[in-house]
N, C-alpha and C positions, 0 to 999 in steps of 0.2 A: 737201709739197704734194699728194702722192697722197691723203692723208687728207681734204683739203679737197675733192678731186674726188669721192671716194666719198660724202662727205656731201651734195654738191650733187646727185648722181645719185639718192641715196635720197630726198632731199626732193622731187625731181621725180616719182619713182614714187609717193610718198605723196600728193602733190597730185593725181596722176592717179587713184589709187584713190579718194580723197575725192570727186573730180569724178564718178566713176562711181556711187558710193553716192548722192551728192546728186542725180544725174540720175535714178536709179531711184526715189528717194523723191519727187521733185518732177516726175515725168514728165507729170503733168496740166498743169503750167505750160508745158511745151514742146510740147504737142500741136499748136499753130498753125504750127509750122515743119516743113518736110519734111526728109528725111534728107540730100539733096544740099546744101541751104543750110547745114545744121548742119556738114557736113564742110568746106565752103568756109570757113565762119566759123572753125572750129577751126584749119584750115590757115593762114588769114590771121593768126590770133592767134599761132600758133607762129612764122610767118615774121617777124612784127613783133618778136617776142621775140628771134628770131635776129639780125635786123638791129640791134637795140639792142645785142646782145652783140658783134656784129661791129664796130659803130662804137666801142663801148667798147674793143674790142681795138685798133683803129687808134689811138685816143686814147692807150691805154697804150703802144703802140709809139712814138708820137711823143714822149711823155713820157720814155720810156726812152732814146730817141735823144738828146733834149736833155740828158738827164742824163749820157749818155756823153760828149757834147761838152764839157760843163762840168767833168766830173770824170774826167780821164784817169788820175788816180793810183790808181783802184780796182783791186783784184787780180783775177785770173782767176776765182776762185771766185764772184764776184758776177755775172759774165756767165753762169755755168752756171745760177744760180738763175733768171735771166730766161728762159733757154731752157726750163726746166721749166715755168714759168708759161704759156708759149705752148703747150706740149704739153697741159697740163691744160685749157686753153680749147678746144682742138680736140676733146678727148675729150668735154667737156661738150656741145659742139654736136652731136656724133654721137649722144650719148645723147638729147638733145632730139628729134632727127630720128627716132630709132628709136621712141621712146615715142609720137610723133605718128602714125607709121605704124600702130603697134599699136592705138591708140585708134580710128583711122579704120577699120581692118579689123574691129574688134569692133562698131562702129556699123553698118557695112554688113551684117555677119552678122545683127545683130538686126533690121535693117529688111528683110532678105530673107525673114523669117518671115511677113510681112504678105502675104496673097494679093494678086495683081494686081488692080487696080481698087478696092481697099479702103484707105480712109484709116486711119491709126493709131487714130483715135478709134473708128471702126467695128470695127476689129480688137479693141480692148480691150472694147468693148461685147459683142461676140460671145463673147469668152472668159468674161465675167461670166455670160452666159446659160448657157453650157456648164457652168460650176461649179455654178450653182443646180440645173440639171437632174441632174447627177451626185449631188448631195446628196439630192435628192428620191428618186432611184432607190435609193440606199443605205438611206434611211429605210424605204421600202416593203419592201425586201428583208428588213431586220431585223424589221419588224412581221410579215411573212409567216412568218419562221422561228419567232418567239415563238409565233405562233398554232398553227403545225404541231406544235411540241414542248411546248406547255403541259401536255399530259397527262403527259408524262414528268417535267417539272419538278415538277409538283404531287405525283406519286407518291413522289418522293424524301422529302418531308416527312410522308407518311402513315404510321401504324403498320402494321407488317408482321405478318400473321397466318398461322397454320397451320390447316388445316381437316381434317375427317374426315366420312365419310358417316354419316347416321342410318340404320342398316340392321338387319336381323334378325341375332341372334347369341346365343350361349350365355352364361349367367351362372353361374359356379361359386362359390357362397357359401362354399366351403371356406376354412378358416383355415390358413395355413402359417407356420411359424417354425423357427428354428434355435437350438440351445443346446448347451452343453457338459455332458457327463455328469459327475456328481460322485457320490462314494460317500455312501451314507446316513449312514455313521459312519466317521470316519478317526482315525488316531492319529498325532500329531506327535512325532517323535523329536527331543529337545532336548539339547544339550550345555551344561554350565554353565561350561566353561572355554574360553579362547582357545588353540586347539591347531592344529598344522599337520597336514593330511591326508597320510598316507603312501600309502595305496592305497584304492580304492573297490572293494568286493567284489561289488556287485550293480549292476543297471541297471534303469531304469524298465520296468515290466511284469513283472518277475520275481516269482514267488511265493516267499515266505520263511517259514521256521518260527520259532517263538519262540526267542530267544537266538542266532539266526543272526547272524554278523558282517556288519555293513554297511560300516563304515570301520575302517581301522587308523590309529593316530596315531603320529607320530614321538616318539622317546624324548627329550623335552625338557620342562623345567618351563614351565608356562603363566604368562601374565602374572598371572592371579589368584593362583597359588601364590606367586609372588614378592611380590606385594602383601600376601598374608596373612602371610608370614614377617616382613615388615617391620613390620606391625601388631602381631604377637605380640611382637617385640622391644621395640617402644615401650611396649606394655602391661606387660611385665615390668619395664622400667625405672621406670615410674610406680608399680608395686606395691612395688618395693624401696625407692623413695624415701619412700613413704607410711609404711613401717614405722619410719622414723627420727623420727617425730613425737614432740615432747616432751610433747604433751598426753595420750598414751596410756601407761598403766602398763606396765611390762615384762611382767608376767604376762599382761596382755590381748593384747599383741603375740604372745607365744609361743602363746597359745591360738588366735589367728586364723591364724597360720602353719600350725598343725597341722590347720586345716580347721574350727575351731569356728564355729558360726553366731552371729549377734548375739542377745543376750538383751534383747528390748525390754521385758520385764517389769522387768528390772534397771534399764534406762534410765528407765522410767516412775517407779520407786520413788525413784531418786536425784534425778531432776528435781523430783518432787513435794516431797520433803523440803527440797531447796534453795529452792524457791519459798516453801514455808510458813515456813521459817526467815527468809528475807529479808523476807517480809511482816510477820512479828511484830517483827523488829528495826526495820523502817521505822516501824511504828506507835508503838513505844516511843520512838524517837528523835523522831518528829513530835510526840508529846504533850509531851515535855520541852521541845522548842523552842517549842511554843505557850505553855507556862507562862512561859518566859523572855520571850517577846514581850509577854505580858500585863503582867508585872511592869515591864518597861521602859516601857511606855506609862503605867502608873500613876505611875511615878517622874517621867516627863516632865510629867504634869499637876500632880503635887504640887509640883514645883519652880517652878510658876508663882505660888504663893501667897507673900505676905509679910504676916506678922502683927505687931501692935504689941507683943505680949507676947514677951519674950525666952525664956520657958519654953515650949518647944514641946511638952512632955509633958503640959501641962494643956490642958483643953478651954476655949478662949477664942474670943471673937469677934474676928477681925482684919480687915484690909483686903486686898484682892486686886488684883493687877495684871492678871488675866485678864478681859478684857471679855466682854460678851455676843457681840460679833462674833467673838472668838477661839473661843468655844465652838461657835458655828454653823459656823465654818470647819472645826474638828476633826470635828464630826459629818458634814459633807459629805464629807471624806476617807474616813471610815469607811464611809459609805453607798456610795461608789464602789467601795471595796475589796470590800464584801459583794456588790455587783452583779456584779463581775468573777468572783468566786469562784463565785457561783451559776451563771453561764454555763459556767464550766469544769466544774463538777460535772455539769451537764446534758449536756455533750459526752461525758463519761466514762460516764454512765448510758446514753446512746444506744449506745455501743459494747458495753457489757455486755448491754443488752437484745437487740440484734441477734444477738449470739452465742448467748445462752441460748434465743432463739426458734428458732434453727436447730439447735442441738446439745443443748439442755437445760441445766439448772442443774448437773448432775453430770457434765459432759463431761470426759473424760480422754484423754490421748494413748495410742494403742494401736499395736501392731506394724504394722498395715495402714493407719495414718493417712497421709493425703496431705500433701504439702508445704503446700498451701493451708490445710488444717486446722491444722497445727502453727503456721503463721504467725498465723492468726486466734486460736488458743489463747493464744499468747504475748502478743498485743495485748490479749486479754481479761484475762489476769492483771495486766498492766501498768496497765490502766484501773482495775482494782479498787484497786491500791495508790495510784495518783494521785488517785482519788476520795477515799480516806481522808485524804490529806494536805490536799486542798482543803477538805474538810469541817472538818478540825481548824482550819485558818486562818480559816474563816468563823465558827466558834464563838468564837474569840478576839475577832474584830472585833465580833461581836454583843454580847459581854460588855463590851467596852470602850465601845461606844456606850451601853449601859445605864448603866454607871458614870458616864459623862460627863453623862448626863441627871440623875443624882442627885449633882450636883457638890458639894453641901454635905457629904457623907459624907467627903470627902477633907480637910476642914479640920483634923481631929484627927490627920492624918498629915503626915509630911514626907518629903522625898526620900530621906533616909538610912534611913528605915524599910524601903524596898524594896531597899536594897543587900544586906542579908543574905539576903533571899529570892532575889535574882538569883544571888548567889554559890553558894547551896546548889543551885539548879537547874542552874547551869553545871557543877558537879561531877558531877551526875547525867547531864548531857548528854555529858560525856566518855565515860562508860561506854556509853551508848546509841549514840553515834557509832562507837565502836570495834566494838561488836557488829554494827552495820549494815555497816561496812566488811568485816568478816570474812564476814558472810552474803552480801554482794554478790560477794566474791571467790570464795567457794565455789560460788555459782550460776554465775559465769562459767566457772570451771574445769570444772564438770559439763557445761555446754553445749559447751565446747570439746572435752572428752573424748568426748562422744557423737558430735559431728560428725566428729572425727578417726577414730574407730573405724568409723563408717559409711563414710567415704571409703576407709579401708583395705580393708574387706570388698568394696566396689565395685571397687576396683583389682584385688583378687585375682580377683573374678568376671570382669572384663574380660580379664585375662590368661588365665584358664582357657578362656574362650570363644574367644579368638583362637588359642590353641594347638590347641584342638579342630578349628577350621576348617583349620588347617595340616595336621593329621593326616589329616583327611578328604580333602583335595585330594591329599596325597601317596599315598594308597592307589591312585589311578588315574592318577598322573602318569607312570609309566614302564611301557612295554609295554602301554598301554591300547588297548582296542578299543571301538567303538560297536556295540552289539548290538541286534537287533530285540526290543522288549519284548513284541510280540504277533505272531501269525501273520497273514499276509494278502498283498496284492499291493502292490508298490512303485509309487506313482503320482507321486512327485516326489523328486528328489535335488538338494539345494541346492549341493553342493560337488563340486569335482573334485580329483584328486590334485595336491598341491603348494600348494593354497590354505589360507589360515588361516581357521579358524572364528571366529565371533563368539559371545560368551557369551550364553546364554539365547535363542538363535535356533534355528529349526527346521532340522534337518539333512536330514531325510527325512520323507515322508508315506506311511503304510501304510493301504491300504483293507482293512478287516477282512473276514475270510471270512464269506460268507453274507449280506452286507449288500445291500440293494436300491439300485440306481442311481436318481438323480433328475436332472431337468433342467427348465429353465424358459425362457420367452421372453415378450417384451412384445407386446401387441396393443392396438388401439384399444378404447375403452369400448363402442362399437357392436358390434365383433366379439365382445367378451367376452359380450355379452347373448345371442349366438346359440349358446352352448355351455353345458354344465352339468357339475358335478362328477360323476365316475364314467364320463364318456363316453370311449370308446376312441379312440385315434389310431393312425395307421399311418405308416410311413416313406415319404418321397417316392420314394425308390429302394428299394422293398420287395424287389426281386429280389436285393439285396445281403445280405439278412438271412434266416436260416433260421427262427428262432423268436422274432422280436422281439415284445414286448408293451409297450404304453404306455397308461397310464390317467391321465386328468386327476384329480388329487387335491385341488386347491384353486385358488381365484382370489383374488389379493391385489392391493392397490394398488401401482402403480408409483411408487416414491419420487421418481423424476425428474420425473414428470408425473402426480400423483395424480388430477387431474380428467379428463385426456384419455386415459389409458392404464391397462391392467390387466396383471398378470403371471399367466400360466397355468403351473401347477406340475404336473409329471408324475412318476409312478413308472414306471421302465423296467427291463425285464429281457430277457436274451437271451445266448446263449452266445457271440455274436460281439461283445459290447459290453464296454467297460472304462472306468474312470474317466479323465477327461481327453479322451475322444473327442468329436468334434463330430457332432451328429445333427440331421437335418431331419425334422420331423413335419408331418402334415396331418390335419385333422379337420373335419367339417362335412357338409353335404348334397351330393347329386349335382348335376351341371350341369342347368340348365333353359333352354330356348330362349324368347326374347322377340322381339316384332316390331320394337321400336325400342330400339336399344342404342347408346350413345355412350361415348367414353372418359371416365374419371373427371375428367380435366383440363378437360372441357367444362362440367361442372356448376359453376354459380356460385350465390352466395346473398347476399341482403341482407335488410333488414327486412321486405320483402314476400314472402320465401320463396325457393325455389330456381328457377333459370331457366337457359336457355342463350341464346347469341347465334348466330342463323342468318345466314348470308352470302347477301345478295340481290344480283343483278346487274341493272344498269340500262344500256341501250344509249344512247349519245350520238354525235353526229357525230364526236367525237374518240376514240371507243372505249368500252369498257365501264367503268362505275363500280360499285364494290363497297361496299355499305352493310351495317352490322351492325344486326340487328333482334332485339329481346328476345322470347323466347317462354317463358312460365311453364310449368314442368313439375313432375311428381311422380315421385320416384324410388321404384320398386316393388321393386327388388332391385339388389344390387351385389356385386362381388368386388374383388380387389386392383387390377384395371385398368379394368373397365367397369361401367356402370350401365344398368339398364333403366328407361325413362322413359315417361310418358304425358303428353299435352298437345296443344295446337292446333298441331301441326306435321305435315309430310308426310314420308313415308319417303324416304330417299335425298336429303334436303336436306343442304346443307353446313352444318356446325356448327363454330364457331370453338373451337379447343382451346387455342391459346397466342397471345400477341401480344407485340410488342416494347415496347409502351407501354399504359397503362390505356386502355380504350375503353368507351364506353357505347352504348346503343341509339340509332341514328341517325347514328353517326359513320361517316365514309368511311374505308376501309382499303385496303390493297393486299395481294395474295397473295405468298407466298414464291415465289422463282424456280422451284422445282420444281413448283408448282401453277399457275403463271401460264399 
């Protein structure tokens, strides 16, 4: 039952809060009632609610009493629950009373704010006027602040500039530059092996004599020597293997091992004889084969005849089974064969003609012949042989075509007539074929022998060269030192003790004795126009040198900026100078005073010429305003930092030197804090 009580109290509080919110939101609807009436009304409402609760309580009690009379058998626990219900009702009444007092007190407190003699409507109207007045005051205050600080707010967005006076000053057109002294002629000491440095015997700046020790090397084989030994072993193996070639006669192998040179005259003679024998055998075999082909064709044509006379040995007129169409067909085949052979002959003639036009008709293979020539020569000889074969076949086809045109001449012949001729030609063909095979074998053997001997001699040469390289590296492999090849001054040492050298890299640089030092530095093209070759220069800190002499020897283009810069080259001498030293030189005219001088950073240029931006000050109710104004000028002289100008400007004017953003004439700017 206690939970029900808490719920009723919470509902009462929520209702009370809702009443307050509703009263605040709808206060305009309650303005016609005074505070006392409202309080009495609320109190009456609460009392009525309380009376209803009390009557309800009495009713509940009577009901409970009636229930107790009718049901005497209920247990004691049921009577305990009725007592709890009465307690909860009392607590609820107390909560209602407490909440009513709180609401009345809050209402009286709110009404107490209204001044005496003023109705709530008048009070709310007065508060509305006060709110409007406060808003107007705040707006006017903000407007005043914005007006007062508009200058500062605007300045934040303006470009910030630095200025300088246009005043009298000196212009020194002298050119200054710094460069590194280098020897006019130096010698680079190079080692050809990768070795480890044991000690360094000199230092930069030392004067050395010829053959003086610069480095000592550790006693160990270099990587190059190890590689050379491996190459020599491989070359020897290849040489030994080449001597076992079956294509080389034993006497030639022995001669080559003993160091004999190749006899190209012998090679040429052997190769020429082999080529000539092969060509002759090929022609003989080709001619016999052509005769056989021709007989075979005639036999084919003769076999097409059938005569009425059984005596084929007599000249008779018979009938033929070979029609005119058959003759035309056979002629067509022969014509196609002749055409193909003609094209083949033309191809070979082209190869022959190109070779003879380049090398002549009597070209031969010589000792100094290149591989390309030998290849072309072999193709030339092969083309000659193939051309002969093609011409022979073409001649046979042409004769067969002519015989076919005179078809009647074959009537007195029969197929068996040609069998004897073919058999005789084939016997001859066996002999020519065997001769051709032997000639081809001889030619192949000669070519293989020549190639094998050349490879053997080349292998012997490779081995000898590899072994010679090993011998040369071994001469300096143990206890070696690196000595100065010339006398002079050490200007560079590339290695320290304990480091490994790199093959073919400079180990040290020596400035030769008696050589003139040189130096150079880059200047603008305009500066280079103010000096000339032969002009003397001096050191910027001349007091540090006793006998320094520097002369401008040449003016060259600056490779990094050929259009905008030049390089001044000097010859320098002096007892206090050495290669590798940095030196600053100055040359040009003496300083001259000008009336109007500005920093170089103030000079600007566009399509209309050079100009400066002068800073003008304008007074306003809110402070000074600064405006940039253009003034066209002419630069009469300049040096590294300043320029002398003339133009429609006044001395001691402020000129803008730098700005935080691009500006133009007429733009408003602001000064840097240091100049404000």
